[in-house]
N, C-alpha and C positions, 0 to 999 in steps of 0.2 A: 118188568120193564127191562130193557136192555142198556148196559152199562158200556161205555165207551172202551174199545180194547185197548186203548194207549194207557188210560189209567189204571185199569185192571191189570195189565203187564206189569207198571212200576210198582203197584202196591204188593204184587205177588214177589218182586223181587227184593222186596222190603223185608222178607221174613228173617234176615241175617243181621246180626248186631245192629239194633236200631238205638239211634243217639240223637239227641237235639244238635240241631244247628248251632254252631258257634265258634269261637274262636278268631273271627275273622273281623276285619275293621268295619264291615258293611260298605265301603266305599271303593269306587273305581274309578281312577283318573281318565278314562277314556283313551289312553296311550295304546298303542300297539305292542304288545309284548316282543321282546327281542330274545333270540336264543345264543347261548354263549357257545360260537362255532368251533372254538379251538380250547376247550378246556385242557388243563395240565395234567397229566397223568400221574397216578399216585393218591389222587384224593380220595378220602375214606369216605366223606358223608355229602350228600346233596340234598336239595330241596326241588322237587317238581311241582309248579303250579298249573293246574288245569283251568282254562278260561273258554268262555263261549265268545264267539264273534259272528257278527252279521248283521241283520236290520235290527238297529237300537229300538225301533217303535212299537216292536213286537214284544210283550213281556211273555217270559218263560215260567212255567209252573213245574216242570220236571224233567229230569236228565237221568239216562240210563246209559252205561257205557262199559266195555272190557278194555282194559289197559294191559298189555303185554311189556311186560319188563325184560331188557336186553339181558344175556348172560353175564353175570358179574354184579348186577344189581339187585340188590335184596330190600325188603321191608322187616324188620323185627317184630312187629306186631301189629294189630288193626288200629290199634290207639295212635299208629305213626301216620294215619290217613285222617284229616280234619276238614270239615267244611271251613269254608273262608270267603274273603270278598263280599260278592253280592247277595251271598245264601241269607234268606230271611229268618227270622228268629224263632218263627214257628214250623221252619221245615223239619222234615224227617230226612236225616243222612245216614246211609248204611255204606259201608265198604268191607268187602272181605278179600284179603289177601291169601293165594293159595300157592304155596311154595314150591309144590310139586310141578305145577306147570308155568310159574313165574307169572300170575295174572293177578289182576286185581277187578273184581268187580263192584261196580260203585253205581248208587242209585240215590237220587234227591229229588222229593217231592214235597209241594208247599201249597198251601190255599192261598196264600200271598204270592202274586208273582214278581219276579224280579227280572231286571235288565241284564243284556249280557255282560260277561265280566268274569273275573276270577270267581271261582267256586269250591275248589277244593286244593290241599296242600297234601304234597305225600314226603314224608322225610325218609331218605333212602341212605343205606349203606352200600358201598362202592367196593369191588376187588381193587386193592392196592395194584397199580400199575397199569389200569386201563383205562381207556378214553372214552368220554361218552359227551352227547350231543342230545339235546331235546328230541331229534328225529330218530334215535335209539328206541325210543319209548312209543310203542305202537298202540293207538286209538281205535278200535274195532265195536262194531254192532251197538252204534251209537243211536238213540232215540233221545230227540229233545221235543219238548210237547208244550202246547198253551193250557189255559185253564178249561179249554173245551175239548182236549185230547188231541187236538190238530196236530199232526207232526210238522215241526218246521224244519223245512228241507234247506232254506237259506241261511241257517245259522250251522256253525260247525265247531269242534272242539280244537283250541290249539295247546300247546305246552310250551313253559318256560322253564329251564333247567338252571339252578345257581348252585355251582360247587363250593363247597364249604372248606 
């Protein structure tokens, strides 16, 4: 029997730090996220939220992506990356931060589908004196799939940065 390539790819990415999804409200108010365009320099911590946007009537079953952090932004440990928002309670969520190249590899897969919306929260440490916007955090290698392993090309990942 031939397994769909998208599902196989997502499950193979789940080989690092598996954790049950949780910590989010499970709701999405449907509003378009905004970006703090002119953050104050010198902020030491921030929260970056990742969300999907696109066709709301096509449920999502899996997300896999790489996030490149800008110079001066770090994550102290993998437990500072959590599932949130529309993530189903039975989902598998895995995130791996690699400080050597300032990347986060993130995967989420669920047998229960979910709508577009917030799905991950990253707690960041920022170098004092630097200024950041959500656009400084680059999302690459994104795969978003349905329960039949069909890749959703009309759904994208957006970011919201809140400086604390």
